[in-house]
N, C-alpha and C positions, 0 to 999 in steps of 0.2 A: 504493500500500500504506500509506504514511504517512497519507494522507487517511482511509482506512478505519479505521485504528487510532485516529486522532483522533476520528472520529465515534463509534466504539464506546466510547471513553473518556468522551466527552461524554454519551452515553446512559446509561452506568453511573453517572456522577456525578448525572445527573438522577433516576435511579431511587432512589439512596440519599437524595438530597435530598427527594424526594417522600415516601419512607418516614419520614424524620425529621420531616416536617411533619404526617404523618397521626396522628390520635388516634382512639381508640374513640368511636363515636357516643354522644352522650348519650341516655338513655332506658332502656327495659326490656330486659334480656338474660336468656336462659335458659342455665344452665350444666349440663353433663352430665359427671359423673365416670364414667369408663368402667372397668368391672370385666373381668377376664379371662374370666368366665363368660358375657359378653354382656349382662348387666344393667347399667343405668346408675342412678346416684343423682343426681337432678335437683333443682335449686334456682334461685331467682330473684335477680337482681342489678339494681339501678338505678344507672346511672352519671350523675353530675352534674358540672358544672364550676362551682366556687364561687371567685370572684375569680381565675379563670383556672386554678385547680388542680383536678385530678381528685379526686373523692370518690365512693367506692363504698358502696352500702348493700346488704348481704346480707339478704334478706327471708325470714322464716318466720312466716306468719300475722301476728300483731300485732307481732312483733319486727322491728326494723331495726338491724342491726349496722353502725355507721359505720366505714369503713376509709379512712384517709388516708395511710398509708405506702406510696405508689405511686411507683415510679421507672421512667421510660421513657427508653431510649436507642435511637434510631432505631426499629426495629420490635420491640425486645425490651422487655417490661414485667415488672417484679417487683412483686408485691402481697403485702405482709406483713399477715397478720391481726392485729388489735389485741391479741389474747391467744393463748396457746398457742404452741408451736413449729410454726408453720403458715404457709406462703406459697404463692403461685402464681408459676410462672415461665412466661411466655407469649410467644407471637409474634403480632403483629398482622398479619392477612392482610386487607388492605383496612381499611375502617372498621367493617365489620359482622361480622367473625369474629375470634375469639381462639382460639389452640390452644396447648397446652403440657402442663404437669404441675402437680399439687398435691403439695407436699412437706410431710410431717408427721414431726416427731421422735417417737420412741417409746422404750420402755425397752430395746429390742433394736435391730434394724435400722431405718433411716429408711424410712418408707413413701412410695412414689411412685406416684401414679395419673394416667394420662392424663386430660385434661379439654379440653372444647371449649365456648366461649361463642358463642351466636348472638344477633344483635341483633333487636329488635322482636318478641320472643316473650314476651308477658306471662304466658302460662299455663305452669306447669311441667309439666303433663300435657296437652298439646294434643290428644292422641288421645281424651281423655275428653269426649264430646259431650253425652250426656244420660243420665239414669238415673231410674227410678221408685223406687229403693230408699230407705228411710228408716232412717238409723242413728244419729241424734242420741240422746244419752243415755249411760248407764253400762253397760259390758260387763265381765263376768268373763272373763279370758283365761289361757291357759297357753302358755308358750314351752318348747320341748323339743327335745332332740337324742337321740342314741342312749343317752346315759349319764345324763341327768337331766331333770327338768321344773321349771319355775319359775312361780309364780303371779304374776299382774299384774291390774291394772284399766285398761281403756282408756276414756277419756271423749271423745266425739265432739260437735262442733257441725256443723250443716249448713245451707247456704243453696243451694237448687237442687241441683245435683250437686257443688257445691264443699263440701269438708269441712276441718275443722281439729280439733285436739285434742292429747292427750298420752297417754303410757303411764305409769302409776304402778306402782312396784315397791316391795318392802320397803326398798330402799336410797335411793330418790329417784325422779326422773321423767326422761323422755326429752325434756323441754323442748318447744318449739313445733313441732308437726307440721302440715303443710299438704298438701292434696291434692285429689283429685276421685274421683267415682264414674263409671265408664264401663260402663253397663249394670249387670251384677251384679259387676263387678270394682272393688275398692278399690285406690287408689294413694295413698300418703302418704310424705312425705320431709322431711328437715331437714338443714341444714348450718350449723354455727356456728364452724368452724375446727378443732374437735376431733371432735365428732359428725359423721358422714356416714352417714345412715340412710335406708333405703327399705323401706317395708312394702307388701305387696300381699296380697290375699286375695279369696275368693269369698263374696258375701253371699247368704244363702238366706232368703227370706221375712221379711226385716228382723229376724230373731231369732238368726241364727247366721252365723258366718264360718268357713269351712273353707279348706283348701289354702293356709293363710297361710305366707308366706315373709318373713323379716326379714333384710335385707342390711345389713351394717355394714362400712364401709371397703373395702379392696381384696379381701378374701377371705372374711370371716366370713359365714356364713349359718345361719339357724335356722328351724325350723318353729314355727307357732303356730296356735291356734284360739281362738274366742271365742263366748260366748253373751250375749245381752242380758239384763241383770239389774241393776235399779236399786238393789238391796241388796248388790251385790257388794262385798266387802271384801278388804283385803290382809292375809293372815295375818302375824303377827310371827314370821317364820321365822328371823331372825337376831338373836341375843342382843345386847343393849346391852353397853357396857363397864362394868366395875365395879372398885372398889378391891379389891385382894387382901387376904386376912386379915392383920390386924396393921398395915395401912397406913391413913392418913387424909388424906394430902396428897401433892402432886406435888413432885418435886425435879429440875429440869432447868436447863441452861445451854447456850445455842447462840449462834452468831454471827448478827447481823442482816445486812441487805443491804449494809451498809457495813463489815462485818467486826468490828463492835463486839459484845463478848460481853454477852448479856442473860440474867439468871436470874430465875426466878419468885420468888426470895428478895430481889430488889432492893428498895430502899426505896420506889420509885414504886408498887409493888403492895401495900404493907403497908396493912392496914385498908381495902382496897378490895374491891369485888366484881369478880372477874377472869373474863373469858370467854376460854377457850382454843379457838381454831379449828384443828382438825386438818384439813389441806387439802393440795392440790397444784396447781401451775399447769397441769397437764394435765387437770384435772377440771372439766367444764362445770357440774355442780351446785355445785361450790365457787365458780365464777364468780358464779352467782346469789346464793349465800350471802354472798360478799364484798361484792357491791353493797348488800345489806341491812345487813350489819354495819358497813361503812364509814360509811354515812349515819347509822345508829343511834348509833355512837360519837361522831360530831361533835355530835349533838343531846343526848347524855346523859352525856358525859364528866364534866361538872361535878357530876353527882349522886354521884360517888364510884365510877365505873365505869372499869375498864381492860380492854384486850383484847390478846391475843397470838396471832399466827398461827404454827403449827408446820407447816413444809412438808416433805413427803416427795416427792422428785422422781424423775425417771427415772434419774438417774445420781448418782454421788458427786462429780462434777466441780463444785466450788463455783462456778466462773465460768459454766458452763452453767445451773445452777440460778438463780444470781443474775440472769442475763439474762432468763430466763423470768418470774421473780417480779417483776422490775422492771416488766415490762409490766403486771402486775396492780396494782402499787403506783401507777403513774402513771395508768393508765386509770380507777381508782376513787378516786384521790386518797386513798390509805390513809395515815392518820396514826398508827396503832398499829404496834408492832414486828412485822415479819415475820422469823421466824427459820428458818434453813436447818439441818435436823437432820443432814444429811450421810449419811442412810441412804436407800437406794433404796426406793421404794414397793413394789417386787416382792420385797423382802427378807422372808423368812418370819419373821425374828426382829426386824422393825422395832420392835415394841412393847417387847420385852425390852431392846433396845439404847438406847432413847430415853426411854420412860416405864415402867420396870419395876414401878412401883407399881400399875398397872392391868392388867386382862385384855386379851386381844388386840384391837387395833383392826381391825374387820372392814369398816367402811364409811368412805367419804370423800364428804362431810365428816362429821366427828363433832365435837360441841361439848361442852366440859366447863365447868361452872359452879363457881367457887370463891367461898366466902363470905368475909366480912370477917375471920374468924379464920384464914384461910389453908387451910382444909380443903375438900376436894372434896365438894360437896353434891349436884350433879345431873349427869346426862349425857344427851345426846341424839344419836342416830345417824341419818344420812341427812338429806335436805333436799328439801322440795317447793317449787319456785320459782314465779315469777309466771306461768309457763305453765300452772300447775295451777288458777288461779282461786281458788275458795273454800278449797282446801287450803292455799294460800299465806297467805290471810288468817287461817285457823285457826292456822297456825304462828306468825304474828306475835303473835297474842293470847297464845298459850301462852308464847312467849319473854318478852314483857313481864311476864306474871304471875310467871314464875320470877325474873326480875331484881328486880322490885318486892318480892317476898317476901324475897329475900336482902338487899336494901338496908335493910329494916326490922329485920333481925336484928343485934344488937350483936356486939361482939368478945368 
């Protein structure tokens, strides 16, 4: 009996030792977030080992999100996304399978979705074999549910049956979408740590898409349709922010990430063109805008430009907000102040509590431009990021023009 127990103990130790020594295989993986309704949100990951350390690259079309915060203990692996309150908690099942959950912080309950990763699957939609449909170009689209409809523009690129593109809305874009055509069925998806989207629809005669379904996260689903239209535009259905009557300048004071109080009236902002970024660490479009603004500030600060980020987070907990925003600060090497307003993004009175001089903030991000005289001169709501191609280039030109004009104006 003692001999049998000794053998069992030795075998158990060997199993744990083997598990501790196993690592996910390097190469292409296909991940599937599993919804309760049976649909999955699929995306691609490349795993590499650089100087012996694991590095993951989450891939969406031209985008590669580098992930380095990866901790493995025996067969348990925790992968923290570089931005957002987002991580994977996984179990390694051999070297070719990972299974676990994706955990994402929200303004209410934490969202948890089952996920499985499978090795050596380069295609995110392997069921899509071939298609004769041609969808490259610009499409006018409508997203709707029982209570409302929303206009959008979808732009597709196509190579064979492989497709990429983005969705443009009045508030911003859905970033990098990647997918494939399977006969007359369109599949597209994206995952960036915050967005987890899957689109499907039926393509008719290369000119119409019907029976569209848009899945977001664990439970959200919406219908959509589209028609090919190279002249399709996005109506300005959401008003910009404006100064209230009798107001001409902002007046705020909030703590930065090190708890130092910063005011728009501080000396460092006097006689400067100041760009106010209204944002949140939960916002993927804010992520793209932050990448642009951080680089712009480093190159143009000496011209008399300052920036301030005003963050509206999921909670009023300073430490939680600080932790999320610190990811942004470090990832993009942000050198301008990031201030925590202490007001939830979901608070219907968020504008009145923080910036009572202006009308309601309806979009994230929103950008405010202050002239050398300290007065609010221009506002811009929404953001089209690098996933939108020419729209992003247009934004950069318009941004430069606004700042250049304000720099020319005296005090």
